[in-house]
Each structure stands twice: as C-alpha cells, then as structure tokens.
N, C-alpha and C positions, 0 to 999 in steps of 0.2 A: 488578493489571493483568496481562493475559496476551496473548500474540500467537498468532494462529491463521492457518493457511493453508487456502485452499480451491482445489482444482483443478477447473476447469469443462470440461476437455477441450481447450480452446484456450489457456488462460492460468492462471496461478497468482495468486491475490489474497491479499495480506497484510492481515489485520484486526487491530485493537487492540480488546480487550474490557476493560471496567472494571466492577467490581461497583457496582450501583446503591446509592444511599444507604440503601435499604430492605432490602438484603441478598440477596434471592432472585432478582433479575433482573440480567442482564448488559446493559450498554450497549455497542453494537458500532459501530465506524467503520472503513470501508475506508481503507487507507493507501496501498497501491501495487498495481499490477498488473505482472506479469512475463510477457512473451510470447516464446516461442522462435520466431524468424522467420529463415529462411535460416541456421540453425545459430548464431545470435547471440541472446542475451537482450536484449530491449528493455524499458525501464522506462516505465510510464505512470502518470499521476496524474489524479485527478478534477478537472475544471474546475467553474466556477460552475453550469453546467447539468447536472452530475453525469454527464458523458460522460468516458470515458477518452481522454486525449490524450497523445502521446509527450512525454517529458521531454527536451528538446533538449540540456540541459547534461550528460546522462549518455549517453555514446556506447555503442552496442551492443557487447556483449562475449560471447565464448563461455563465460566464467566466471561462473556464476550467483552464487557467493559474492561476487565482486567487485561485482556489481550490488546484491546485498542490503546490502553494506557501504556503498555509495554512498547508498542510501536511509536507512540508519541514521545516517550522518554528516550528511546533509541541510543543507549549508551555505547553501542558499537559503531554507530554511524552507517547503518545498513540502509535505512529508509529515507533519511534526510541529508543526502550528500550535497556538497556545494559544487558549483561549477555549471557547465553547460549540460543541463539535464533534460530539457523539454523536447517533446515531440508534438507535432500538430496532429490531432485526431479529427 
C-alpha cells in the first residue's frame, strides 16, 4: 500500500493505492480532500454520491499536519472504511 497526494490548484487530495492481485496494476481510492480556505485547512470526505462534503467533526485549522493527523486517527470511520472500496483510476 502507498499514499499519494494530488494538488489540483484548489485542493489537495489524499489517495490510497494498493497493488492489484495480478501485480501490475494499482487500485486507487480517494481518502480525503484538504482545502485552504480563509487561511484555515478544511477537511472534506466523499459522500455516497461521490461529492466532497465538509467533515463537521474536524474543525478548520491553520495547521495542515493537525488536519492530516485527524484523518489518520479517524475515530468515526469516515476515511478508512473496510470492505470493497477500490476503484481503478
């Protein structure tokens, strides 16, 4: 498994990539989106419609590392669900 960031000009998206069972392909899943808005990092998650929605349980913060840590800890199970999660990009 590996983590990857993509900056799209407005936001940073954290992806998780896992090696496909056949070895040559990577399966990729978007985990979280971080947006710098009004000098505060806001955290977003994908909803069932695959839209980015704010995570209300994580307050905005000027400290990006704090926000990344909140995603890693994930006490609500928003970002690191179990089961069939992957899509091929």
